[in-house]
mmJSON file of the N, C-alpha and C atoms, coordinates in Angstrom:
{"data_MODEL":{"atom_site":{
"group_PDB":["ATOM","ATOM","ATOM","ATOM","ATOM","ATOM","ATOM","ATOM","ATOM","ATOM","ATOM","ATOM","ATOM","ATOM","ATOM","ATOM","ATOM","ATOM","ATOM","ATOM","ATOM","ATOM","ATOM","ATOM","ATOM","ATOM","ATOM","ATOM","ATOM","ATOM","ATOM","ATOM","ATOM","ATOM","ATOM","ATOM","ATOM","ATOM","ATOM","ATOM","ATOM","ATOM","ATOM","ATOM","ATOM","ATOM","ATOM","ATOM","ATOM","ATOM","ATOM","ATOM","ATOM","ATOM","ATOM","ATOM","ATOM","ATOM","ATOM","ATOM","ATOM","ATOM","ATOM","ATOM","ATOM","ATOM","ATOM","ATOM","ATOM","ATOM","ATOM","ATOM","ATOM","ATOM","ATOM","ATOM","ATOM","ATOM","ATOM","ATOM","ATOM","ATOM","ATOM","ATOM","ATOM","ATOM","ATOM","ATOM","ATOM","ATOM","ATOM","ATOM","ATOM","ATOM","ATOM","ATOM","ATOM","ATOM","ATOM","ATOM","ATOM","ATOM","ATOM","ATOM","ATOM","ATOM","ATOM","ATOM","ATOM","ATOM","ATOM","ATOM","ATOM","ATOM","ATOM","ATOM","ATOM","ATOM","ATOM","ATOM","ATOM","ATOM","ATOM","ATOM","ATOM","ATOM","ATOM","ATOM","ATOM","ATOM","ATOM","ATOM","ATOM","ATOM","ATOM","ATOM","ATOM","ATOM","ATOM","ATOM","ATOM","ATOM","ATOM","ATOM","ATOM","ATOM","ATOM","ATOM","ATOM","ATOM","ATOM","ATOM","ATOM","ATOM","ATOM","ATOM","ATOM","ATOM","ATOM","ATOM","ATOM","ATOM","ATOM","ATOM","ATOM","ATOM","ATOM","ATOM","ATOM","ATOM","ATOM","ATOM","ATOM","ATOM","ATOM","ATOM","ATOM","ATOM","ATOM","ATOM","ATOM","ATOM","ATOM","ATOM","ATOM","ATOM","ATOM","ATOM","ATOM","ATOM","ATOM","ATOM","ATOM","ATOM","ATOM","ATOM","ATOM","ATOM"],
"id":[1,2,3,4,5,6,7,8,9,10,11,12,13,14,15,16,17,18,19,20,21,22,23,24,25,26,27,28,29,30,31,32,33,34,35,36,37,38,39,40,41,42,43,44,45,46,47,48,49,50,51,52,53,54,55,56,57,58,59,60,61,62,63,64,65,66,67,68,69,70,71,72,73,74,75,76,77,78,79,80,81,82,83,84,85,86,87,88,89,90,91,92,93,94,95,96,97,98,99,100,101,102,103,104,105,106,107,108,109,110,111,112,113,114,115,116,117,118,119,120,121,122,123,124,125,126,127,128,129,130,131,132,133,134,135,136,137,138,139,140,141,142,143,144,145,146,147,148,149,150,151,152,153,154,155,156,157,158,159,160,161,162,163,164,165,166,167,168,169,170,171,172,173,174,175,176,177,178,179,180,181,182,183,184,185,186,187,188,189,190,191,192,193,194,195,196,197,198],
"type_symbol":["N","C","C","N","C","C","N","C","C","N","C","C","N","C","C","N","C","C","N","C","C","N","C","C","N","C","C","N","C","C","N","C","C","N","C","C","N","C","C","N","C","C","N","C","C","N","C","C","N","C","C","N","C","C","N","C","C","N","C","C","N","C","C","N","C","C","N","C","C","N","C","C","N","C","C","N","C","C","N","C","C","N","C","C","N","C","C","N","C","C","N","C","C","N","C","C","N","C","C","N","C","C","N","C","C","N","C","C","N","C","C","N","C","C","N","C","C","N","C","C","N","C","C","N","C","C","N","C","C","N","C","C","N","C","C","N","C","C","N","C","C","N","C","C","N","C","C","N","C","C","N","C","C","N","C","C","N","C","C","N","C","C","N","C","C","N","C","C","N","C","C","N","C","C","N","C","C","N","C","C","N","C","C","N","C","C","N","C","C","N","C","C","N","C","C","N","C","C"],
"label_atom_id":["N","CA","C","N","CA","C","N","CA","C","N","CA","C","N","CA","C","N","CA","C","N","CA","C","N","CA","C","N","CA","C","N","CA","C","N","CA","C","N","CA","C","N","CA","C","N","CA","C","N","CA","C","N","CA","C","N","CA","C","N","CA","C","N","CA","C","N","CA","C","N","CA","C","N","CA","C","N","CA","C","N","CA","C","N","CA","C","N","CA","C","N","CA","C","N","CA","C","N","CA","C","N","CA","C","N","CA","C","N","CA","C","N","CA","C","N","CA","C","N","CA","C","N","CA","C","N","CA","C","N","CA","C","N","CA","C","N","CA","C","N","CA","C","N","CA","C","N","CA","C","N","CA","C","N","CA","C","N","CA","C","N","CA","C","N","CA","C","N","CA","C","N","CA","C","N","CA","C","N","CA","C","N","CA","C","N","CA","C","N","CA","C","N","CA","C","N","CA","C","N","CA","C","N","CA","C","N","CA","C","N","CA","C","N","CA","C","N","CA","C","N","CA","C","N","CA","C","N","CA","C"],
"label_alt_id":[null,null,null,null,null,null,null,null,null,null,null,null,null,null,null,null,null,null,null,null,null,null,null,null,null,null,null,null,null,null,null,null,null,null,null,null,null,null,null,null,null,null,null,null,null,null,null,null,null,null,null,null,null,null,null,null,null,null,null,null,null,null,null,null,null,null,null,null,null,null,null,null,null,null,null,null,null,null,null,null,null,null,null,null,null,null,null,null,null,null,null,null,null,null,null,null,null,null,null,null,null,null,null,null,null,null,null,null,null,null,null,null,null,null,null,null,null,null,null,null,null,null,null,null,null,null,null,null,null,null,null,null,null,null,null,null,null,null,null,null,null,null,null,null,null,null,null,null,null,null,null,null,null,null,null,null,null,null,null,null,null,null,null,null,null,null,null,null,null,null,null,null,null,null,null,null,null,null,null,null,null,null,null,null,null,null,null,null,null,null,null,null,null,null,null,null,null,null],
"label_comp_id":["UNK","UNK","UNK","UNK","UNK","UNK","UNK","UNK","UNK","UNK","UNK","UNK","UNK","UNK","UNK","UNK","UNK","UNK","UNK","UNK","UNK","UNK","UNK","UNK","UNK","UNK","UNK","UNK","UNK","UNK","UNK","UNK","UNK","UNK","UNK","UNK","UNK","UNK","UNK","UNK","UNK","UNK","UNK","UNK","UNK","UNK","UNK","UNK","UNK","UNK","UNK","UNK","UNK","UNK","UNK","UNK","UNK","UNK","UNK","UNK","UNK","UNK","UNK","UNK","UNK","UNK","UNK","UNK","UNK","UNK","UNK","UNK","UNK","UNK","UNK","UNK","UNK","UNK","UNK","UNK","UNK","UNK","UNK","UNK","UNK","UNK","UNK","UNK","UNK","UNK","UNK","UNK","UNK","UNK","UNK","UNK","UNK","UNK","UNK","UNK","UNK","UNK","UNK","UNK","UNK","UNK","UNK","UNK","UNK","UNK","UNK","UNK","UNK","UNK","UNK","UNK","UNK","UNK","UNK","UNK","UNK","UNK","UNK","UNK","UNK","UNK","UNK","UNK","UNK","UNK","UNK","UNK","UNK","UNK","UNK","UNK","UNK","UNK","UNK","UNK","UNK","UNK","UNK","UNK","UNK","UNK","UNK","UNK","UNK","UNK","UNK","UNK","UNK","UNK","UNK","UNK","UNK","UNK","UNK","UNK","UNK","UNK","UNK","UNK","UNK","UNK","UNK","UNK","UNK","UNK","UNK","UNK","UNK","UNK","UNK","UNK","UNK","UNK","UNK","UNK","UNK","UNK","UNK","UNK","UNK","UNK","UNK","UNK","UNK","UNK","UNK","UNK","UNK","UNK","UNK","UNK","UNK","UNK"],
"label_asym_id":["A","A","A","A","A","A","A","A","A","A","A","A","A","A","A","A","A","A","A","A","A","A","A","A","A","A","A","A","A","A","A","A","A","A","A","A","A","A","A","A","A","A","A","A","A","A","A","A","A","A","A","A","A","A","A","A","A","A","A","A","A","A","A","A","A","A","A","A","A","A","A","A","A","A","A","A","A","A","A","A","A","A","A","A","A","A","A","A","A","A","A","A","A","A","A","A","A","A","A","A","A","A","A","A","A","A","A","A","A","A","A","A","A","A","A","A","A","A","A","A","A","A","A","A","A","A","A","A","A","A","A","A","A","A","A","A","A","A","A","A","A","A","A","A","A","A","A","A","A","A","A","A","A","A","A","A","A","A","A","A","A","A","A","A","A","A","A","A","A","A","A","A","A","A","A","A","A","A","A","A","A","A","A","A","A","A","A","A","A","A","A","A","A","A","A","A","A","A"],
"label_entity_id":["1","1","1","1","1","1","1","1","1","1","1","1","1","1","1","1","1","1","1","1","1","1","1","1","1","1","1","1","1","1","1","1","1","1","1","1","1","1","1","1","1","1","1","1","1","1","1","1","1","1","1","1","1","1","1","1","1","1","1","1","1","1","1","1","1","1","1","1","1","1","1","1","1","1","1","1","1","1","1","1","1","1","1","1","1","1","1","1","1","1","1","1","1","1","1","1","1","1","1","1","1","1","1","1","1","1","1","1","1","1","1","1","1","1","1","1","1","1","1","1","1","1","1","1","1","1","1","1","1","1","1","1","1","1","1","1","1","1","1","1","1","1","1","1","1","1","1","1","1","1","1","1","1","1","1","1","1","1","1","1","1","1","1","1","1","1","1","1","1","1","1","1","1","1","1","1","1","1","1","1","1","1","1","1","1","1","1","1","1","1","1","1","1","1","1","1","1","1"],
"label_seq_id":[1,1,1,2,2,2,3,3,3,4,4,4,5,5,5,6,6,6,7,7,7,8,8,8,9,9,9,10,10,10,11,11,11,12,12,12,13,13,13,14,14,14,15,15,15,16,16,16,17,17,17,18,18,18,19,19,19,20,20,20,21,21,21,22,22,22,23,23,23,24,24,24,25,25,25,26,26,26,27,27,27,28,28,28,29,29,29,30,30,30,31,31,31,32,32,32,33,33,33,34,34,34,35,35,35,36,36,36,37,37,37,38,38,38,39,39,39,40,40,40,41,41,41,42,42,42,43,43,43,44,44,44,45,45,45,46,46,46,47,47,47,48,48,48,49,49,49,50,50,50,51,51,51,52,52,52,53,53,53,54,54,54,55,55,55,56,56,56,57,57,57,58,58,58,59,59,59,60,60,60,61,61,61,62,62,62,63,63,63,64,64,64,65,65,65,66,66,66],
"pdbx_PDB_ins_code":[null,null,null,null,null,null,null,null,null,null,null,null,null,null,null,null,null,null,null,null,null,null,null,null,null,null,null,null,null,null,null,null,null,null,null,null,null,null,null,null,null,null,null,null,null,null,null,null,null,null,null,null,null,null,null,null,null,null,null,null,null,null,null,null,null,null,null,null,null,null,null,null,null,null,null,null,null,null,null,null,null,null,null,null,null,null,null,null,null,null,null,null,null,null,null,null,null,null,null,null,null,null,null,null,null,null,null,null,null,null,null,null,null,null,null,null,null,null,null,null,null,null,null,null,null,null,null,null,null,null,null,null,null,null,null,null,null,null,null,null,null,null,null,null,null,null,null,null,null,null,null,null,null,null,null,null,null,null,null,null,null,null,null,null,null,null,null,null,null,null,null,null,null,null,null,null,null,null,null,null,null,null,null,null,null,null,null,null,null,null,null,null,null,null,null,null,null,null],
"Cartn_x":[35.364,35.738,36.819,36.051,36.889,37.476,39.226,40.018,40.369,40.406,40.398,42.233,42.314,43.699,44.189,42.971,43.192,43.881,43.874,44.283,45.975,46.314,47.981,48.398,49.856,50.8,51.424,51.974,52.391,53.137,54.384,54.994,54.46,53.442,53.016,52.147,51.332,50.247,51.712,52.829,53.494,53.849,53.754,54.619,53.443,52.199,50.906,51.136,51.021,51.033,51.436,52.562,53.534,53.003,52.771,52.246,51.375,50.737,48.884,49.097,50.319,50.704,51.835,52.257,52.482,51.839,51.03,50.259,49.431,48.966,47.879,49.022,50.166,51.361,50.791,50.876,50.988,50.103,48.476,46.861,46.766,47.04,47.357,47.999,49.652,50.177,49.307,49.349,48.538,46.921,46.391,45.002,45.625,46.719,46.998,47.803,47.979,48.758,47.412,46.705,45.101,45.111,45.544,46.19,44.903,44.196,43.877,42.566,41.846,40.542,39.427,39.635,39.018,39.348,38.914,38.905,38.915,37.878,37.249,38.519,39.075,40.205,40.864,41.204,41.849,41.056,39.734,38.721,39.12,38.729,39.228,40.695,41.816,42.844,43.346,42.673,42.925,42.006,40.901,40.389,40.896,41.379,42.256,43.476,43.49,44.944,44.632,43.458,42.794,42.435,42.135,41.425,42.929,44.086,45.481,46.019,45.858,46.229,45.014,43.921,42.973,43.79,43.865,44.335,45.506,47.044,47.995,47.677,46.435,46.641,45.66,44.785,44.027,44.951,46.621,47.119,48.254,48.561,49.343,48.606,47.227,46.816,46.339,46.323,45.95,47.401,48.804,49.85,50.706,49.962,50.892,52.157,52.921,54.215,54.624,54.8,55.031,56.636],
"Cartn_y":[56.725,57.368,58.661,60.134,60.746,60.646,61.679,61.463,62.899,63.21,64.273,65.315,65.366,65.828,67.166,68.741,69.893,69.502,68.654,68.538,68.145,67.808,67.537,68.43,68.259,69.505,69.541,70.208,70.398,69.681,69.072,68.193,66.906,66.847,65.507,65.486,66.402,66.804,66.225,66.476,66.502,65.086,64.19,62.758,61.949,62.418,61.715,61.923,63.378,63.386,62.436,62.462,61.87,59.975,59.616,58.585,58.012,59.264,58.957,58.656,59.522,59.518,57.998,57.767,56.762,55.671,55.481,54.518,54.817,55.979,56.471,55.517,55.596,55.1,54.162,53.116,51.341,50.825,51.708,51.366,51.932,52.224,52.763,51.613,51.42,50.542,49.365,49.143,47.605,47.383,48.509,48.89,48.432,49.149,49.207,47.65,47.208,45.827,44.306,45.263,44.342,42.991,43.971,43.017,43.809,44.973,45.873,45.263,44.326,44.229,45.175,46.125,46.745,48.854,48.767,50.567,51.485,51.137,52.592,53.07,52.3,52.253,54.148,53.826,55.101,55.896,56.223,57.617,58.142,56.93,57.245,57.899,57.728,58.12,59.4,59.398,60.846,61.71,61.59,62.138,62.865,61.84,62.484,62.937,62.57,63.474,65.139,65.3,66.306,67.461,66.324,66.706,67.238,66.456,66.666,68.196,69.033,69.541,70.466,70.317,71.716,71.898,70.975,71.479,71.978,72.103,72.582,73.799,74.026,75.873,76.524,75.664,76.434,76.887,75.996,76.0,77.71,77.553,78.378,79.796,79.834,81.387,81.996,80.799,81.107,81.969,81.342,81.975,80.956,79.711,78.276,78.154,78.473,77.842,76.78,75.198,74.248,73.801],
"Cartn_z":[148.267,149.675,149.349,149.958,149.972,151.144,150.401,151.646,152.612,153.121,153.783,153.55,152.592,152.639,153.254,153.134,153.765,155.237,155.388,157.236,156.991,155.939,155.393,155.534,156.095,155.614,154.31,153.985,152.086,151.827,152.825,152.398,151.992,152.594,153.366,152.02,151.478,150.344,148.966,148.603,147.701,148.038,149.031,148.592,148.691,148.578,148.449,146.485,146.475,144.859,143.692,144.732,143.729,143.867,145.292,145.221,144.619,144.193,143.225,142.097,141.549,139.908,139.681,140.535,140.183,139.955,140.897,140.953,139.61,139.068,138.246,137.003,136.494,135.796,135.607,136.435,136.858,136.318,136.869,136.759,134.65,134.404,132.576,132.574,132.251,131.755,132.258,133.007,133.141,132.529,132.249,131.23,130.226,129.057,127.852,127.781,128.971,128.624,128.559,129.093,129.363,130.711,131.639,132.884,133.823,133.478,134.768,134.582,136.144,136.474,135.965,137.17,138.006,137.263,136.441,135.299,135.752,136.464,137.91,138.685,139.098,139.494,138.997,137.84,137.045,137.497,137.421,137.944,139.034,139.798,141.465,141.85,141.066,141.482,141.277,139.843,138.676,140.379,140.174,141.205,142.52,143.039,143.895,143.878,142.601,142.379,142.185,142.037,141.501,142.947,144.009,145.185,146.047,146.116,146.394,145.99,144.558,144.059,144.18,144.485,145.113,146.602,147.251,148.762,148.572,147.728,147.737,146.975,146.081,145.562,147.024,147.437,148.783,149.774,149.764,151.081,150.579,149.192,148.455,148.806,148.052,148.385,149.58,150.61,152.121,152.39,151.885,152.405,153.257,153.499,154.182,153.251,154.583,154.135,154.819,154.512,155.869,154.93],
"occupancy":[1.0,1.0,1.0,1.0,1.0,1.0,1.0,1.0,1.0,1.0,1.0,1.0,1.0,1.0,1.0,1.0,1.0,1.0,1.0,1.0,1.0,1.0,1.0,1.0,1.0,1.0,1.0,1.0,1.0,1.0,1.0,1.0,1.0,1.0,1.0,1.0,1.0,1.0,1.0,1.0,1.0,1.0,1.0,1.0,1.0,1.0,1.0,1.0,1.0,1.0,1.0,1.0,1.0,1.0,1.0,1.0,1.0,1.0,1.0,1.0,1.0,1.0,1.0,1.0,1.0,1.0,1.0,1.0,1.0,1.0,1.0,1.0,1.0,1.0,1.0,1.0,1.0,1.0,1.0,1.0,1.0,1.0,1.0,1.0,1.0,1.0,1.0,1.0,1.0,1.0,1.0,1.0,1.0,1.0,1.0,1.0,1.0,1.0,1.0,1.0,1.0,1.0,1.0,1.0,1.0,1.0,1.0,1.0,1.0,1.0,1.0,1.0,1.0,1.0,1.0,1.0,1.0,1.0,1.0,1.0,1.0,1.0,1.0,1.0,1.0,1.0,1.0,1.0,1.0,1.0,1.0,1.0,1.0,1.0,1.0,1.0,1.0,1.0,1.0,1.0,1.0,1.0,1.0,1.0,1.0,1.0,1.0,1.0,1.0,1.0,1.0,1.0,1.0,1.0,1.0,1.0,1.0,1.0,1.0,1.0,1.0,1.0,1.0,1.0,1.0,1.0,1.0,1.0,1.0,1.0,1.0,1.0,1.0,1.0,1.0,1.0,1.0,1.0,1.0,1.0,1.0,1.0,1.0,1.0,1.0,1.0,1.0,1.0,1.0,1.0,1.0,1.0,1.0,1.0,1.0,1.0,1.0,1.0],
"B_iso_or_equiv":[0.0,0.0,0.0,0.0,0.0,0.0,0.0,0.0,0.0,0.0,0.0,0.0,0.0,0.0,0.0,0.0,0.0,0.0,0.0,0.0,0.0,0.0,0.0,0.0,0.0,0.0,0.0,0.0,0.0,0.0,0.0,0.0,0.0,0.0,0.0,0.0,0.0,0.0,0.0,0.0,0.0,0.0,0.0,0.0,0.0,0.0,0.0,0.0,0.0,0.0,0.0,0.0,0.0,0.0,0.0,0.0,0.0,0.0,0.0,0.0,0.0,0.0,0.0,0.0,0.0,0.0,0.0,0.0,0.0,0.0,0.0,0.0,0.0,0.0,0.0,0.0,0.0,0.0,0.0,0.0,0.0,0.0,0.0,0.0,0.0,0.0,0.0,0.0,0.0,0.0,0.0,0.0,0.0,0.0,0.0,0.0,0.0,0.0,0.0,0.0,0.0,0.0,0.0,0.0,0.0,0.0,0.0,0.0,0.0,0.0,0.0,0.0,0.0,0.0,0.0,0.0,0.0,0.0,0.0,0.0,0.0,0.0,0.0,0.0,0.0,0.0,0.0,0.0,0.0,0.0,0.0,0.0,0.0,0.0,0.0,0.0,0.0,0.0,0.0,0.0,0.0,0.0,0.0,0.0,0.0,0.0,0.0,0.0,0.0,0.0,0.0,0.0,0.0,0.0,0.0,0.0,0.0,0.0,0.0,0.0,0.0,0.0,0.0,0.0,0.0,0.0,0.0,0.0,0.0,0.0,0.0,0.0,0.0,0.0,0.0,0.0,0.0,0.0,0.0,0.0,0.0,0.0,0.0,0.0,0.0,0.0,0.0,0.0,0.0,0.0,0.0,0.0,0.0,0.0,0.0,0.0,0.0,0.0],
"pdbx_formal_charge":[null,null,null,null,null,null,null,null,null,null,null,null,null,null,null,null,null,null,null,null,null,null,null,null,null,null,null,null,null,null,null,null,null,null,null,null,null,null,null,null,null,null,null,null,null,null,null,null,null,null,null,null,null,null,null,null,null,null,null,null,null,null,null,null,null,null,null,null,null,null,null,null,null,null,null,null,null,null,null,null,null,null,null,null,null,null,null,null,null,null,null,null,null,null,null,null,null,null,null,null,null,null,null,null,null,null,null,null,null,null,null,null,null,null,null,null,null,null,null,null,null,null,null,null,null,null,null,null,null,null,null,null,null,null,null,null,null,null,null,null,null,null,null,null,null,null,null,null,null,null,null,null,null,null,null,null,null,null,null,null,null,null,null,null,null,null,null,null,null,null,null,null,null,null,null,null,null,null,null,null,null,null,null,null,null,null,null,null,null,null,null,null,null,null,null,null,null,null],
"auth_seq_id":[1,1,1,2,2,2,3,3,3,4,4,4,5,5,5,6,6,6,7,7,7,8,8,8,9,9,9,10,10,10,11,11,11,12,12,12,13,13,13,14,14,14,15,15,15,16,16,16,17,17,17,18,18,18,19,19,19,20,20,20,21,21,21,22,22,22,23,23,23,24,24,24,25,25,25,26,26,26,27,27,27,28,28,28,29,29,29,30,30,30,31,31,31,32,32,32,33,33,33,34,34,34,35,35,35,36,36,36,37,37,37,38,38,38,39,39,39,40,40,40,41,41,41,42,42,42,43,43,43,44,44,44,45,45,45,46,46,46,47,47,47,48,48,48,49,49,49,50,50,50,51,51,51,52,52,52,53,53,53,54,54,54,55,55,55,56,56,56,57,57,57,58,58,58,59,59,59,60,60,60,61,61,61,62,62,62,63,63,63,64,64,64,65,65,65,66,66,66],
"auth_comp_id":["UNK","UNK","UNK","UNK","UNK","UNK","UNK","UNK","UNK","UNK","UNK","UNK","UNK","UNK","UNK","UNK","UNK","UNK","UNK","UNK","UNK","UNK","UNK","UNK","UNK","UNK","UNK","UNK","UNK","UNK","UNK","UNK","UNK","UNK","UNK","UNK","UNK","UNK","UNK","UNK","UNK","UNK","UNK","UNK","UNK","UNK","UNK","UNK","UNK","UNK","UNK","UNK","UNK","UNK","UNK","UNK","UNK","UNK","UNK","UNK","UNK","UNK","UNK","UNK","UNK","UNK","UNK","UNK","UNK","UNK","UNK","UNK","UNK","UNK","UNK","UNK","UNK","UNK","UNK","UNK","UNK","UNK","UNK","UNK","UNK","UNK","UNK","UNK","UNK","UNK","UNK","UNK","UNK","UNK","UNK","UNK","UNK","UNK","UNK","UNK","UNK","UNK","UNK","UNK","UNK","UNK","UNK","UNK","UNK","UNK","UNK","UNK","UNK","UNK","UNK","UNK","UNK","UNK","UNK","UNK","UNK","UNK","UNK","UNK","UNK","UNK","UNK","UNK","UNK","UNK","UNK","UNK","UNK","UNK","UNK","UNK","UNK","UNK","UNK","UNK","UNK","UNK","UNK","UNK","UNK","UNK","UNK","UNK","UNK","UNK","UNK","UNK","UNK","UNK","UNK","UNK","UNK","UNK","UNK","UNK","UNK","UNK","UNK","UNK","UNK","UNK","UNK","UNK","UNK","UNK","UNK","UNK","UNK","UNK","UNK","UNK","UNK","UNK","UNK","UNK","UNK","UNK","UNK","UNK","UNK","UNK","UNK","UNK","UNK","UNK","UNK","UNK","UNK","UNK","UNK","UNK","UNK","UNK"],
"auth_asym_id":["A","A","A","A","A","A","A","A","A","A","A","A","A","A","A","A","A","A","A","A","A","A","A","A","A","A","A","A","A","A","A","A","A","A","A","A","A","A","A","A","A","A","A","A","A","A","A","A","A","A","A","A","A","A","A","A","A","A","A","A","A","A","A","A","A","A","A","A","A","A","A","A","A","A","A","A","A","A","A","A","A","A","A","A","A","A","A","A","A","A","A","A","A","A","A","A","A","A","A","A","A","A","A","A","A","A","A","A","A","A","A","A","A","A","A","A","A","A","A","A","A","A","A","A","A","A","A","A","A","A","A","A","A","A","A","A","A","A","A","A","A","A","A","A","A","A","A","A","A","A","A","A","A","A","A","A","A","A","A","A","A","A","A","A","A","A","A","A","A","A","A","A","A","A","A","A","A","A","A","A","A","A","A","A","A","A","A","A","A","A","A","A","A","A","A","A","A","A"],
"auth_atom_id":["N","CA","C","N","CA","C","N","CA","C","N","CA","C","N","CA","C","N","CA","C","N","CA","C","N","CA","C","N","CA","C","N","CA","C","N","CA","C","N","CA","C","N","CA","C","N","CA","C","N","CA","C","N","CA","C","N","CA","C","N","CA","C","N","CA","C","N","CA","C","N","CA","C","N","CA","C","N","CA","C","N","CA","C","N","CA","C","N","CA","C","N","CA","C","N","CA","C","N","CA","C","N","CA","C","N","CA","C","N","CA","C","N","CA","C","N","CA","C","N","CA","C","N","CA","C","N","CA","C","N","CA","C","N","CA","C","N","CA","C","N","CA","C","N","CA","C","N","CA","C","N","CA","C","N","CA","C","N","CA","C","N","CA","C","N","CA","C","N","CA","C","N","CA","C","N","CA","C","N","CA","C","N","CA","C","N","CA","C","N","CA","C","N","CA","C","N","CA","C","N","CA","C","N","CA","C","N","CA","C","N","CA","C","N","CA","C","N","CA","C","N","CA","C","N","CA","C","N","CA","C"],
"pdbx_PDB_model_num":[1,1,1,1,1,1,1,1,1,1,1,1,1,1,1,1,1,1,1,1,1,1,1,1,1,1,1,1,1,1,1,1,1,1,1,1,1,1,1,1,1,1,1,1,1,1,1,1,1,1,1,1,1,1,1,1,1,1,1,1,1,1,1,1,1,1,1,1,1,1,1,1,1,1,1,1,1,1,1,1,1,1,1,1,1,1,1,1,1,1,1,1,1,1,1,1,1,1,1,1,1,1,1,1,1,1,1,1,1,1,1,1,1,1,1,1,1,1,1,1,1,1,1,1,1,1,1,1,1,1,1,1,1,1,1,1,1,1,1,1,1,1,1,1,1,1,1,1,1,1,1,1,1,1,1,1,1,1,1,1,1,1,1,1,1,1,1,1,1,1,1,1,1,1,1,1,1,1,1,1,1,1,1,1,1,1,1,1,1,1,1,1,1,1,1,1,1,1]
}}}
């Protein structure tokens, strides 16, 4: 499921990126310990981080300051 990040404000995008990075850290930790059953979730979270960063860069290029 793709999220529509381009409709969010810069503040919301930064908050979403922080949340996703925390989730990625926890998933990586669980994977190293051997407690993670669904390892495909790591890939999904990484892609969502990239989507958020792309939306932030597009807003920066467009000159949007929110």
